[in-house]
KEKE-3310 file (N, C-alpha, C; in steps of 0.2 Angstrom, whole numbers, plus 5000, padded with zeros to 4 digits):
npx = (5004:5002:5012:5006:5012:5016:5019:5006:5002:5001:4985:4978:4973:4982:4993:4992:4991:4977:4974:4972:4958:4962:4959:4954:4960:4959:4961:4953:4943:4927:4919:4921:4914:4904:4900:4884:4870:4863:4873:4878:4878:4887:4898:4901:4903:4916:4923:4923:4929:4942:4945:4946:4957:4967:4966:4960:4955:4947:4932:4922:4907:4890:4882:4892:4897:4885:4884:4896:4894:4883:4887:4886:4896:4902:4902:4895:4895:4906:4916:4919:4922:4919:4926:4921:4918:4916:4906:4899:4904:4911:4926:4935:4935:4934:4935:4936:4938:4934:4935:4924:4927:4940:4953:4967:4972:4969:4962:4963:4956:4961:4951:4945:4948:4956:4947:4953:4954:4957:4969:4986:4987:4987:4976:4974:4984:4978:4967:4972:4978:4968:4961:4971:4973:4960:4959:4969:4963:4952:4959:4965:4954:4952:4952:4959:4972:4982:4991:4989:4984:4985:4979:4983:4981:4990:4989:5001:5000:4997:5007:5007:4999:5005:5016:5010:5005:5017:5024:5015:5019:5017:5022:5029:5022:5018:5016:5005:4998:4990:4983:4981:4971:4972:4958:4959:4969:4974:4966:4973:4971:4967:4965:4958:4968:4960:4944:4932:4918:4913:4904:4891:4890:4877:4865:4862:4873:4880:4884:4893:4902:4907:4913:4923:4930:4935:4943:4953:4960:4966:4980:4985:4992:4988:4975:4958:4944:4929:4915:4897:4890:4900:4903:4891:4891:4901:4895:4885:4878:4889:4892:4892:4884:4883:4895:4904:4912:4912:4921:4917:4920:4914:4903:4909:4916:4929:4936:4934:4929:4925:4916:4915:4907:4908:4902:4904:4918:4924:4926:4937:4946:4948:4944:4933:4926:4928:4930:4939:4936:4939:4949:4950:4957:4954:4965:4966:4964:4974:4986:4980:4977:4965:4963:4968:4959:4947:4949:4951:4937:4931:4938:4934:4920:4919:4926:4916:4906:4911:4920:4935:4945:4950:4952:4962:4968:4983:4992:5009:5018:5011:5008:5004:5008:5002:5005:5013:5004:4994:5002:5005:4993:4992:4990:4996:5006:5000:4997:5001:5000:5002:5003:5002:5007:5004:5011:5005)
npy = (4994:5012:5024:5036:5048:5048:5055:5060:5051:5057:5058:5043:5045:5054:5047:5036:5032:5033:5018:5013:5001:4984:4975:4959:4946:4931:4916:4905:4909:4915:4925:4939:4944:4954:4946:4940:4939:4928:4919:4912:4899:4894:4900:4895:4882:4883:4888:4876:4867:4872:4871:4857:4854:4863:4865:4853:4851:4861:4869:4880:4885:4886:4895:4904:4909:4916:4925:4933:4938:4946:4956:4973:4981:4977:4980:4972:4974:4982:4976:4963:4948:4936:4923:4915:4901:4896:4886:4889:4887:4892:4897:4904:4915:4931:4943:4959:4965:4977:4980:4989:4996:5006:5010:5011:5006:5003:4990:4979:4965:4951:4941:4924:4914:4902:4889:4872:4864:4873:4879:4885:4890:4903:4911:4914:4924:4934:4937:4941:4953:4961:4961:4968:4980:4985:4985:4995:5006:5008:5011:5023:5031:5034:5044:5042:5044:5034:5018:5008:4992:4979:4963:4946:4928:4912:4895:4884:4872:4875:4880:4886:4897:4906:4909:4915:4927:4933:4935:4945:4956:4956:4954:4943:4943:4938:4923:4910:4897:4882:4873:4858:4849:4835:4826:4815:4815:4820:4834:4849:4855:4870:4886:4903:4917:4926:4932:4926:4922:4909:4908:4902:4908:4919:4928:4940:4944:4949:4962:4967:4957:4958:4971:4968:4958:4967:4976:4967:4963:4974:4975:4965:4959:4968:4969:4976:4984:4975:4976:4978:4970:4960:4955:4949:4939:4931:4925:4917:4905:4891:4893:4889:4892:4886:4880:4890:4902:4914:4925:4932:4946:4952:4964:4965:4960:4950:4940:4930:4916:4909:4897:4886:4873:4863:4851:4847:4848:4838:4825:4829:4832:4821:4818:4820:4835:4852:4870:4883:4899:4911:4918:4928:4940:4954:4968:4974:4962:4952:4940:4933:4920:4918:4915:4901:4895:4897:4889:4877:4875:4873:4862:4852:4852:4848:4836:4829:4827:4817:4819:4820:4830:4847:4862:4876:4892:4902:4917:4916:4925:4931:4945:4943:4931:4919:4908:4900:4899:4890:4879:4875:4871:4859:4859:4856:4860:4859:4862:4876:4894:4908:4925:4938:4954:4970:4985:5002)
npz = (5000:4998:5005:5017:5015:5002:4986:4975:4961:4943:4935:4928:4916:4911:4910:4902:4886:4875:4866:4849:4846:4845:4831:4830:4819:4810:4801:4804:4811:4809:4814:4825:4839:4852:4868:4872:4884:4880:4876:4886:4889:4879:4883:4895:4891:4885:4896:4904:4896:4896:4910:4911:4904:4909:4923:4931:4944:4949:4943:4933:4937:4930:4936:4940:4928:4923:4933:4931:4918:4921:4929:4934:4931:4920:4903:4891:4878:4874:4882:4880:4871:4858:4849:4835:4825:4807:4807:4818:4831:4847:4849:4857:4872:4878:4891:4898:4914:4925:4941:4952:4964:4969:4977:4979:4968:4950:4942:4928:4923:4913:4908:4903:4889:4877:4869:4872:4860:4850:4852:4850:4838:4836:4839:4852:4854:4846:4853:4866:4862:4858:4871:4879:4872:4874:4888:4891:4885:4894:4906:4902:4902:4915:4930:4941:4953:4954:4953:4938:4933:4921:4922:4923:4925:4927:4928:4934:4927:4915:4905:4892:4893:4902:4894:4884:4890:4895:4882:4878:4885:4899:4916:4927:4943:4955:4966:4969:4979:4979:4992:5002:5014:5023:5029:5037:5045:5062:5070:5075:5092:5094:5102:5104:5110:5116:5122:5111:5101:5091:5077:5066:5049:5045:5035:5041:5046:5035:5031:5040:5039:5026:5027:5037:5029:5019:5026:5032:5021:5015:5016:5007:4992:4978:4982:4983:4990:4990:4979:4982:4974:4970:4983:4986:4976:4982:4993:4988:4976:4976:4989:5006:5020:5033:5034:5035:5045:5059:5069:5083:5093:5106:5100:5088:5072:5072:5064:5049:5040:5025:5015:5001:4992:4979:4971:4958:4957:4963:4955:4947:4956:4963:4976:4989:4997:5003:4999:5005:5003:5008:5021:5034:5046:5055:5057:5071:5078:5075:5078:5088:5088:5081:5067:5066:5074:5068:5056:5062:5066:5053:5048:5057:5055:5042:5042:5050:5041:5034:5023:5012:5011:5014:5005:5000:4993:4993:4994:4991:4996:5006:5017:5030:5035:5031:5024:5033:5044:5038:5034:5047:5052:5045:5032:5015:5001:4984:4970:4959:4955:4944:4945:4934:4927:4919:4921:4924)
capx = (5000:5006:5013:5002:5016:5018:5017:5001:5003:4996:4979:4979:4972:4988:4999:4991:4988:4972:4976:4966:4957:4965:4954:4957:4959:4962:4958:4949:4937:4922:4916:4923:4908:4903:4896:4877:4868:4861:4879:4881:4879:4893:4904:4902:4906:4923:4927:4923:4934:4948:4946:4948:4964:4972:4965:4954:4953:4942:4928:4918:4900:4886:4880:4898:4896:4879:4886:4901:4890:4878:4889:4884:4902:4905:4898:4897:4896:4913:4921:4919:4923:4919:4929:4916:4920:4911:4901:4895:4907:4914:4933:4938:4931:4938:4932:4940:4934:4937:4931:4923:4930:4947:4956:4974:4974:4964:4964:4959:4957:4960:4947:4943:4954:4955:4946:4959:4954:4959:4975:4992:4985:4987:4969:4975:4988:4974:4962:4975:4980:4961:4960:4976:4971:4953:4961:4972:4957:4948:4964:4966:4948:4952:4955:4962:4979:4985:4994:4985:4987:4982:4981:4982:4984:4992:4990:5007:4999:4995:5013:5006:4995:5010:5021:5006:5005:5024:5025:5011:5022:5016:5028:5028:5022:5016:5015:5000:4999:4984:4985:4975:4972:4969:4954:4960:4974:4972:4966:4976:4967:4969:4960:4961:4971:4956:4937:4929:4913:4913:4897:4891:4888:4870:4864:4861:4880:4883:4887:4899:4907:4909:4917:4929:4934:4939:4948:4958:4963:4969:4987:4986:4994:4983:4968:4954:4937:4924:4908:4892:4889:4905:4902:4885:4893:4905:4891:4880:4880:4891:4894:4889:4884:4884:4902:4907:4912:4913:4924:4914:4923:4908:4899:4914:4918:4936:4938:4929:4931:4920:4918:4912:4907:4906:4903:4907:4925:4926:4929:4944:4951:4950:4942:4927:4928:4926:4935:4939:4938:4942:4951:4952:4956:4955:4971:4966:4964:4979:4991:4976:4975:4958:4963:4968:4953:4942:4951:4949:4930:4929:4940:4930:4914:4920:4927:4910:4902:4914:4924:4942:4950:4948:4957:4962:4973:4986:4998:5015:5021:5006:5012:5001:5011:4996:5007:5015:4998:4991:5006:5005:4987:4992:4989:5002:5005:4999:4997:5003:4997:5006:5000:5006:5004:5007:5010:5005)
capy = (5000:5018:5028:5042:5054:5048:5060:5057:5050:5060:5053:5038:5048:5058:5043:5030:5035:5028:5015:5010:4994:4979:4971:4952:4942:4924:4912:4900:4913:4919:4931:4941:4949:4954:4941:4942:4935:4922:4915:4910:4891:4893:4903:4890:4876:4885:4888:4869:4863:4875:4868:4850:4854:4867:4864:4849:4851:4866:4870:4885:4883:4890:4901:4909:4912:4920:4931:4937:4941:4950:4961:4980:4985:4974:4982:4966:4976:4984:4973:4956:4946:4929:4920:4911:4898:4896:4882:4892:4885:4897:4895:4908:4920:4936:4948:4963:4966:4982:4980:4996:5000:5007:5015:5012:5003:5002:4984:4977:4958:4948:4934:4920:4910:4898:4882:4868:4861:4878:4882:4884:4892:4911:4914:4917:4931:4939:4938:4945:4959:4964:4963:4973:4987:4987:4987:5002:5011:5009:5014:5030:5035:5035:5050:5040:5045:5027:5014:5004:4986:4974:4957:4939:4922:4906:4889:4880:4866:4878:4884:4891:4903:4910:4911:4920:4933:4935:4938:4951:4962:4955:4952:4939:4948:4935:4916:4908:4890:4878:4869:4853:4847:4828:4826:4809:4817:4823:4841:4852:4858:4877:4890:4909:4919:4931:4929:4927:4917:4907:4906:4900:4913:4920:4934:4946:4946:4951:4969:4967:4952:4962:4976:4965:4956:4972:4978:4962:4962:4980:4975:4960:4961:4970:4968:4982:4982:4972:4980:4974:4964:4955:4951:4945:4933:4927:4922:4914:4900:4885:4895:4885:4896:4882:4878:4896:4904:4921:4926:4938:4949:4957:4965:4966:4954:4949:4936:4927:4911:4908:4890:4884:4866:4862:4844:4846:4848:4832:4820:4831:4832:4814:4817:4824:4840:4859:4875:4889:4905:4917:4918:4935:4942:4961:4970:4974:4956:4948:4937:4930:4913:4918:4911:4894:4893:4897:4884:4871:4874:4871:4856:4848:4852:4844:4829:4826:4825:4811:4821:4818:4835:4854:4865:4883:4895:4907:4920:4913:4930:4935:4948:4941:4924:4914:4901:4897:4897:4884:4873:4873:4867:4853:4860:4855:4863:4854:4866:4883:4898:4914:4931:4942:4961:4975:4991:5009)
capz = (5000:4997:5011:5017:5013:4995:4981:4971:4953:4939:4934:4923:4909:4908:4909:4898:4880:4872:4859:4844:4848:4841:4828:4828:4812:4810:4796:4807:4815:4804:4817:4832:4841:4859:4871:4874:4889:4877:4875:4893:4889:4875:4887:4900:4888:4884:4902:4907:4892:4899:4916:4910:4901:4913:4931:4932:4951:4950:4937:4933:4937:4926:4940:4940:4921:4923:4938:4927:4912:4923:4933:4931:4929:4914:4898:4887:4871:4873:4886:4879:4864:4856:4843:4832:4819:4802:4809:4824:4837:4850:4850:4863:4875:4881:4895:4902:4919:4929:4947:4953:4970:4967:4982:4979:4962:4945:4939:4922:4923:4907:4909:4898:4886:4871:4870:4870:4853:4845:4854:4847:4831:4835:4841:4859:4853:4844:4859:4871:4859:4859:4878:4881:4870:4878:4895:4891:4884:4900:4910:4899:4904:4923:4933:4948:4954:4957:4948:4934:4931:4917:4926:4920:4929:4923:4931:4932:4923:4908:4903:4886:4896:4905:4889:4880:4894:4894:4875:4877:4889:4906:4920:4933:4949:4962:4965:4973:4980:4981:4998:5004:5021:5023:5035:5041:5050:5068:5069:5081:5097:5095:5105:5103:5116:5119:5122:5105:5100:5084:5075:5058:5045:5043:5031:5045:5047:5029:5030:5045:5037:5020:5030:5040:5024:5015:5031:5033:5014:5013:5015:5003:4986:4973:4984:4984:4993:4985:4978:4985:4969:4971:4989:4985:4973:4986:4997:4984:4972:4979:4995:5011:5026:5039:5034:5035:5052:5060:5076:5086:5099:5108:5094:5082:5068:5072:5059:5045:5036:5020:5012:4995:4991:4972:4970:4951:4957:4966:4951:4945:4962:4965:4983:4992:5001:5003:4997:5009:4998:5012:5028:5035:5052:5055:5060:5078:5082:5073:5083:5094:5086:5078:5061:5066:5077:5062:5052:5066:5065:5046:5047:5061:5052:5035:5044:5052:5035:5031:5017:5012:5012:5014:5000:5000:4990:4997:4991:4994:5000:5010:5023:5037:5037:5030:5022:5039:5047:5035:5035:5054:5053:5042:5024:5011:4994:4979:4964:4960:4950:4944:4943:4929:4927:4915:4926:4920)
cpx = (5004:5006:5008:5005:5018:5015:5012:5003:4999:4991:4981:4978:4977:4994:4998:4987:4982:4973:4970:4965:4959:4959:4956:4955:4962:4958:4953:4943:4933:4920:4919:4917:4908:4899:4889:4875:4865:4867:4882:4882:4886:4899:4906:4905:4914:4926:4928:4929:4941:4950:4949:4955:4969:4972:4959:4951:4948:4939:4924:4911:4896:4883:4886:4898:4891:4881:4891:4898:4885:4880:4888:4890:4906:4900:4900:4898:4903:4918:4922:4919:4923:4922:4924:4918:4914:4905:4897:4898:4911:4921:4937:4933:4935:4934:4937:4936:4938:4933:4930:4926:4938:4950:4963:4977:4968:4966:4960:4961:4956:4957:4946:4949:4951:4953:4952:4959:4956:4965:4981:4991:4985:4981:4970:4979:4983:4969:4965:4977:4973:4960:4965:4974:4964:4955:4965:4967:4954:4953:4964:4960:4947:4955:4959:4969:4983:4988:4988:4988:4982:4984:4979:4984:4985:4993:4997:5006:4997:5001:5011:5003:5001:5015:5017:5006:5012:5026:5021:5013:5020:5022:5026:5028:5021:5015:5010:5000:4992:4986:4979:4977:4968:4965:4955:4965:4971:4971:4968:4970:4969:4963:4963:4963:4966:4949:4934:4923:4913:4906:4897:4888:4880:4870:4864:4868:4883:4887:4893:4904:4911:4915:4924:4933:4939:4944:4954:4962:4967:4977:4989:4988:4988:4976:4965:4948:4933:4918:4903:4890:4894:4905:4896:4887:4897:4901:4885:4882:4882:4893:4889:4889:4886:4891:4907:4906:4914:4916:4921:4918:4918:4904:4903:4916:4926:4939:4933:4932:4925:4921:4913:4912:4904:4907:4905:4915:4928:4929:4936:4949:4953:4948:4936:4930:4926:4932:4934:4941:4941:4943:4954:4951:4958:4961:4971:4966:4969:4983:4987:4974:4968:4958:4963:4962:4947:4943:4949:4941:4928:4932:4936:4923:4914:4921:4921:4906:4906:4918:4931:4946:4946:4954:4956:4968:4976:4992:5004:5019:5017:5009:5010:5004:5006:4999:5010:5009:4995:4995:5006:4998:4986:4991:4996:5000:5004:4999:4999:5000:5001:5002:5004:5003:5008:5005:5010:5005)
cpy = (5006:5021:5034:5049:5054:5053:5057:5056:5055:5055:5048:5040:5052:5053:5037:5033:5030:5025:5014:5003:4989:4975:4964:4950:4936:4920:4907:4903:4917:4925:4933:4946:4949:4948:4944:4937:4928:4917:4912:4902:4890:4895:4898:4884:4877:4884:4881:4866:4866:4872:4861:4849:4857:4866:4860:4848:4856:4868:4876:4883:4888:4896:4907:4913:4918:4926:4936:4941:4946:4956:4968:4983:4982:4976:4976:4969:4979:4980:4966:4954:4938:4928:4915:4908:4898:4892:4883:4890:4891:4894:4898:4913:4925:4941:4952:4966:4971:4983:4987:5000:5000:5012:5016:5009:5002:4995:4982:4969:4955:4941:4931:4916:4906:4891:4877:4865:4866:4882:4881:4886:4900:4914:4917:4924:4936:4942:4943:4952:4964:4966:4968:4980:4990:4989:4994:5007:5013:5013:5021:5034:5036:5041:5049:5041:5039:5023:5010:4998:4982:4967:4951:4934:4916:4901:4886:4874:4868:4882:4889:4897:4908:4913:4916:4927:4937:4939:4944:4957:4961:4952:4948:4943:4944:4927:4914:4900:4887:4873:4864:4851:4840:4828:4820:4810:4821:4831:4845:4856:4865:4881:4898:4912:4925:4928:4931:4921:4915:4904:4905:4907:4913:4927:4940:4949:4949:4957:4969:4962:4955:4967:4973:4962:4961:4975:4974:4962:4968:4979:4969:4962:4962:4970:4975:4980:4979:4976:4975:4968:4958:4951:4947:4939:4928:4923:4919:4908:4893:4887:4891:4889:4892:4879:4884:4899:4911:4921:4932:4940:4954:4958:4966:4960:4954:4945:4932:4921:4909:4901:4889:4876:4865:4855:4842:4846:4841:4826:4822:4831:4825:4813:4822:4830:4847:4864:4881:4895:4911:4916:4925:4937:4950:4963:4971:4967:4950:4946:4934:4923:4912:4914:4904:4891:4892:4891:4877:4870:4871:4864:4851:4847:4847:4837:4825:4824:4819:4813:4820:4824:4842:4858:4873:4886:4901:4910:4918:4918:4934:4938:4946:4934:4919:4908:4897:4895:4890:4878:4870:4870:4861:4853:4859:4857:4857:4856:4873:4887:4905:4920:4936:4949:4965:4981:4997:5014)
cpz = (5000:5004:5011:5015:5005:4991:4976:4964:4949:4937:4928:4916:4906:4907:4904:4891:4877:4866:4855:4846:4843:4838:4826:4822:4813:4805:4798:4810:4810:4807:4824:4834:4849:4861:4873:4880:4886:4875:4881:4892:4885:4879:4892:4897:4887:4891:4905:4903:4895:4905:4915:4908:4906:4921:4932:4939:4953:4943:4938:4932:4932:4929:4940:4933:4921:4928:4934:4922:4914:4927:4930:4929:4923:4908:4892:4880:4869:4877:4886:4872:4863:4850:4840:4826:4813:4804:4816:4831:4840:4852:4855:4865:4879:4885:4898:4907:4924:4936:4949:4959:4970:4972:4981:4972:4957:4942:4933:4922:4916:4908:4903:4895:4880:4872:4868:4863:4848:4847:4849:4839:4830:4837:4848:4859:4851:4849:4864:4868:4860:4867:4881:4879:4873:4885:4895:4889:4890:4905:4908:4901:4911:4925:4939:4947:4957:4951:4944:4932:4926:4921:4923:4925:4925:4928:4929:4927:4916:4906:4897:4888:4898:4899:4885:4883:4894:4888:4874:4882:4896:4909:4926:4940:4956:4960:4971:4973:4982:4987:5000:5011:5022:5030:5039:5046:5056:5067:5076:5086:5098:5098:5104:5110:5119:5119:5115:5105:5093:5083:5068:5055:5044:5039:5035:5047:5041:5028:5034:5042:5030:5023:5033:5034:5021:5020:5031:5026:5012:5012:5011:4996:4981:4975:4985:4987:4988:4985:4981:4980:4970:4978:4989:4982:4977:4991:4994:4980:4976:4986:5000:5018:5032:5039:5034:5042:5053:5068:5078:5093:5101:5102:5087:5079:5068:5067:5055:5041:5031:5016:5006:4995:4984:4971:4963:4951:4959:4961:4948:4950:4964:4973:4984:4996:5000:5001:5001:5004:5002:5019:5030:5043:5052:5059:5068:5082:5079:5079:5089:5093:5084:5072:5062:5070:5072:5058:5056:5065:5058:5045:5051:5058:5046:5037:5046:5047:5031:5024:5018:5014:5012:5010:5001:4995:4994:4993:4995:4998:5004:5016:5030:5039:5036:5028:5028:5043:5044:5035:5043:5056:5048:5034:5021:5004:4989:4972:4965:4954:4950:4942:4939:4928:4922:4919:4922:4926)
residu = (UNK:UNK:UNK:UNK:UNK:UNK:UNK:UNK:UNK:UNK:UNK:UNK:UNK:UNK:UNK:UNK:UNK:UNK:UNK:UNK:UNK:UNK:UNK:UNK:UNK:UNK:UNK:UNK:UNK:UNK:UNK:UNK:UNK:UNK:UNK:UNK:UNK:UNK:UNK:UNK:UNK:UNK:UNK:UNK:UNK:UNK:UNK:UNK:UNK:UNK:UNK:UNK:UNK:UNK:UNK:UNK:UNK:UNK:UNK:UNK:UNK:UNK:UNK:UNK:UNK:UNK:UNK:UNK:UNK:UNK:UNK:UNK:UNK:UNK:UNK:UNK:UNK:UNK:UNK:UNK:UNK:UNK:UNK:UNK:UNK:UNK:UNK:UNK:UNK:UNK:UNK:UNK:UNK:UNK:UNK:UNK:UNK:UNK:UNK:UNK:UNK:UNK:UNK:UNK:UNK:UNK:UNK:UNK:UNK:UNK:UNK:UNK:UNK:UNK:UNK:UNK:UNK:UNK:UNK:UNK:UNK:UNK:UNK:UNK:UNK:UNK:UNK:UNK:UNK:UNK:UNK:UNK:UNK:UNK:UNK:UNK:UNK:UNK:UNK:UNK:UNK:UNK:UNK:UNK:UNK:UNK:UNK:UNK:UNK:UNK:UNK:UNK:UNK:UNK:UNK:UNK:UNK:UNK:UNK:UNK:UNK:UNK:UNK:UNK:UNK:UNK:UNK:UNK:UNK:UNK:UNK:UNK:UNK:UNK:UNK:UNK:UNK:UNK:UNK:UNK:UNK:UNK:UNK:UNK:UNK:UNK:UNK:UNK:UNK:UNK:UNK:UNK:UNK:UNK:UNK:UNK:UNK:UNK:UNK:UNK:UNK:UNK:UNK:UNK:UNK:UNK:UNK:UNK:UNK:UNK:UNK:UNK:UNK:UNK:UNK:UNK:UNK:UNK:UNK:UNK:UNK:UNK:UNK:UNK:UNK:UNK:UNK:UNK:UNK:UNK:UNK:UNK:UNK:UNK:UNK:UNK:UNK:UNK:UNK:UNK:UNK:UNK:UNK:UNK:UNK:UNK:UNK:UNK:UNK:UNK:UNK:UNK:UNK:UNK:UNK:UNK:UNK:UNK:UNK:UNK:UNK:UNK:UNK:UNK:UNK:UNK:UNK:UNK:UNK:UNK:UNK:UNK:UNK:UNK:UNK:UNK:UNK:UNK:UNK:UNK:UNK:UNK:UNK:UNK:UNK:UNK:UNK:UNK:UNK:UNK:UNK:UNK:UNK:UNK:UNK:UNK:UNK:UNK:UNK:UNK:UNK:UNK:UNK:UNK:UNK:UNK:UNK:UNK:UNK:UNK:UNK:UNK:UNK:UNK:UNK:UNK:UNK:UNK:UNK:UNK:UNK:UNK:UNK:UNK:UNK:UNK:UNK:UNK:UNK:UNK:UNK:UNK:UNK:UNK:UNK:UNK:UNK:UNK:UNK:UNK:UNK:UNK:UNK:UNK)
# end
């Protein structure tokens, strides 16, 4: 995060020249056009095929596709692109997503990808060139006096994705690890060092949990506050309230753990279990063993259901020491992902 005494940057509009939008061309693509809500099934098909090839342990649900295409801050007409073949197949999907709450950073996410059947033919280069120029157009329209990033992610099992982003001028910025915890192993008896009450998530806690999540993540790499739409998506779909927990210190939310269960992930994972999407402890309550207590709660709840494992992702350089926390609770690294950015 920026120092309070840091000199503000000039507005992004003064630092980023608005480029001409790249017009993709490829002999196998008959039409490049924006996504419409009616394309949701085709987009989902591409995302599922990408998952099978690149990261079979987690798949995109149809609900997640509908959510992304329905965000108020994505203008499908200008911020999305389909590559359609002459026989009507969708070969690639590209979306440029700019989340709306921008306190210290404006981010343009390069979402989507190329269906595995159409890879290594140059379609991905055309799609990324369109995304990059569209992202730069959006940055050039911002008056925010903060850094601007184009952001892409590459699973280590999909090296072509990383090579594509690197060739497009992105640089490796961060490494993330997927970690798994075998529920057959003993769960540590951990307790907080202060008086807190651990309760299951309910909707009446939503506003306070949202605020606590945003506060806790302020010092995390690239993180910005979630919009109400984004938070609503975090606690819907495959989200499971009874496997999500809140640490209450009096009337204050000191910590939060949010859990998803997507049974469609289980065949690709090779085991049953849950995914912890969020572990957050607000800064006044750090160092009180609240996070391991929340993890103990979800591990015990999932073990009671007879499942095999609990999974989560962590920034390998997380400043709060999360990697050590998870290894201390018995999690082991299994996969990795790289975050790549273009900085403006």
